[in-house]
C-alpha positions in Angstrom: -12.8 -17.1 53.0 -16.0 -17.1 51.2 -17.6 -20.3 49.9 -18.2 -19.0 46.3 -15.2 -19.0 44.0 -13.7 -15.6 43.5 -13.5 -14.1 40.0 -10.0 -13.7 38.7 -8.7 -11.8 35.6 -6.3 -13.7 33.5 -3.4 -12.2 31.5 -1.6 -13.8 28.6 1.6 -15.5 29.9 3.8 -14.0 27.1 2.3 -10.6 26.2 0.6 -9.8 29.5 -2.6 -8.9 27.6 -5.9 -9.4 29.4 -7.6 -12.5 28.0 -10.7 -12.9 30.1 -12.2 -13.8 33.5 -11.8 -17.1 35.3 -13.0 -18.5 38.6 -10.4 -19.7 41.1 -10.2 -23.3 41.9 -10.5 -24.5 45.5 -7.3 -25.3 47.2 -7.4 -29.1 48.2 -4.8 -28.5 50.9 -6.3 -25.5 52.6 -10.0 -25.7 53.6 -11.8 -22.6 52.3 -8.6 -21.6 50.3 -8.4 -20.8 46.6 -5.8 -21.5 44.0 -4.7 -18.4 42.0 -2.8 -19.4 38.9 0.1 -17.5 37.5 -0.9 -14.4 35.6 -4.3 -14.2 37.2 -5.3 -11.3 39.4 -8.2 -10.4 41.7 -8.2 -6.8 40.4 -10.3 -6.3 37.3 -8.7 -4.5 34.3 -9.9 -0.9 33.5 -12.3 -0.1 30.8 -10.5 -0.2 27.4 -10.8 2.5 24.8 -10.7 1.6 21.1 -7.1 1.1 20.0 -5.9 0.1 23.4 -5.6 -3.1 25.4 -5.3 -3.8 29.1 -1.9 -5.4 29.9 -0.1 -6.6 33.0 3.4 -5.2 32.9 5.8 -7.0 35.2 7.4 -4.7 37.7 4.8 -2.0 37.3 3.2 -0.5 40.4 -0.3 -1.1 38.9 -1.7 -4.5 38.1 -3.1 -3.3 34.7 -2.0 -0.7 32.3 -3.6 0.5 29.1 -1.2 -0.1 26.1 -1.7 1.0 22.5 -2.8 -2.0 20.3 -1.7 -1.4 16.7 -1.6 -5.0 15.7 -2.8 -5.8 12.2 -1.9 -4.3 8.9 0.4 -1.3 9.0 2.5 0.5 6.3 6.1 1.6 5.9 6.3 5.4 5.6 9.2 5.2 3.2 7.6 2.9 0.7 3.9 2.3 1.7 4.7 -1.4 1.8 2.1 -3.4 3.8 3.3 -5.2 6.9 1.5 -7.5 9.4 2.3 -6.0 12.8 1.9 -8.3 15.9 3.4 -6.4 18.8 1.6 -4.4 21.5 2.6 -0.8 22.2 3.3 2.2 20.0 4.3 1.7 16.4 8.0 2.4 15.6 8.4 5.7 13.8 8.9 4.0 10.4 5.3 2.6 10.3 1.8 4.1 10.2 -1.6 2.5 10.3 -2.7 4.7 7.4 -2.7 3.1 4.0 -0.8 4.9 1.3 -3.4 6.2 -1.2 -1.1 5.9 -4.3 2.6 5.6 -5.3 2.5 9.4 -5.8 1.9 10.0 -2.1 4.7 10.6 0.4 4.7 10.7 4.2 4.8 14.2 5.6 5.3 13.3 9.3 1.7 12.8 10.2 -0.2 11.8 7.0 0.2 10.9 3.3 0.3 13.9 1.0 0.2 13.9 -2.8 3.7 14.6 -4.3 2.8 16.5 -7.5 6.3 16.3 -8.8 6.5 12.6 -8.3 3.1 12.2 -9.9 4.2 14.2 -12.9 7.5 12.3 -13.3 5.7 9.0 -13.3 3.1 10.2 -15.8 5.9 11.6 -18.0 7.8 8.3 -17.8 4.6 6.4 -18.7 3.8 8.6 -21.7 7.4 8.4 -23.0 7.1 4.6 -22.8 3.9 4.7 -24.7 5.4 7.1 -27.3 8.5 4.8 -27.8 6.3 1.7 -28.2 4.1 3.5 -30.7 7.1 4.6 -32.8 8.5 1.0 -32.7 5.1 -0.5 -33.7 4.6 2.0 -36.6 7.9 2.8 -38.2 8.0 -0.6 -40.0 5.3 0.9 -42.3 7.7 3.7 -43.2 10.6 1.3 -43.8 8.5 -1.0 -46.0 7.2 2.0 -48.1 10.8 3.2 -48.6 12.0 -0.3 -49.5 9.1 -0.7 -52.0 10.0 2.7 -53.5 13.7 1.9 -53.8 12.9 -1.4 -55.5 10.5 0.4 -57.9 7.6 -1.8 -56.7 4.0 -0.8 -56.3 3.8 0.7 -52.8 1.3 -0.6 -50.2 0.7 2.9 -49.0 -0.5 5.7 -51.1 1.6 8.9 -51.2 -1.1 10.6 -49.1 -1.0 7.8 -46.5 2.8 7.9 -46.4 2.7 11.7 -45.8 0.2 11.1 -43.0 2.4 8.4 -41.5 5.5 10.7 -41.5 3.5 13.4 -39.9 2.3 11.0 -37.2 5.8 9.7 -36.5 7.0 13.3 -36.2 4.2 14.2 -33.8 5.2 11.2 -31.7 8.8 12.5 -31.5 7.5 15.9 -30.6 5.0 14.7 -28.0 7.2 15.2 -24.9 7.7 18.9 -25.9 4.0 19.5 -26.4 2.4 22.0 -23.9 -0.2 19.3 -23.0 2.3 16.5 -22.3 1.8 14.1 -20.5 -2.0 14.5 -20.5 -3.4 11.3 -22.0 -6.3 13.0 -23.9 -3.9 15.1 -26.0 -1.8 12.2 -27.3 -1.0 12.3 -31.0 -3.7 10.6 -33.0 -2.8 7.9 -35.5 -4.3 8.0 -39.0 -7.5 5.9 -39.0 -6.2 3.6 -41.7 -3.2 2.4 -39.6 -5.4 0.0 -37.8 -5.6 -2.1 -41.0 -1.9 -2.9 -40.6 -1.8 -3.7 -36.9 
């Protein structure tokens, strides 16, 4: 036995992951002997490439094996949902380390790809929601004008304004059938004076 303590290479007791070098302690019962703790080895682990970790796998013919290290933030391929992954080894097929760029992207087996149909559906849904809200927020002006007319009162809106209001409401109803739907820039434009009543 040598008089200098040998270098040992320690593995994590649960995961088997290499955690660093240690020096052996001298054996108090055997002169010149050394104590080698559990999960410590005299063989150094191999050089580790990015994305891998050296691991002692019980029952393996080699002291150290290189194992993929995907721990950290990963994403479900069915929803893009973020998950904190803490296991060594390959990721299960339902996860990827690649972040989903948007809700309009779907997993194609190796990467996220833009689903144009899904994107268009979501944009159409959003524009219909805007259109419905705009009608709800505007048609009270039409109802008030009609009520004032039926009661033979002075109307708040002029006849020209009322005609513009009716035209705007109709353009909102027709917006989903417009050739430029659902492009935001081509939304029907409200008459400038409507802002005074909002």
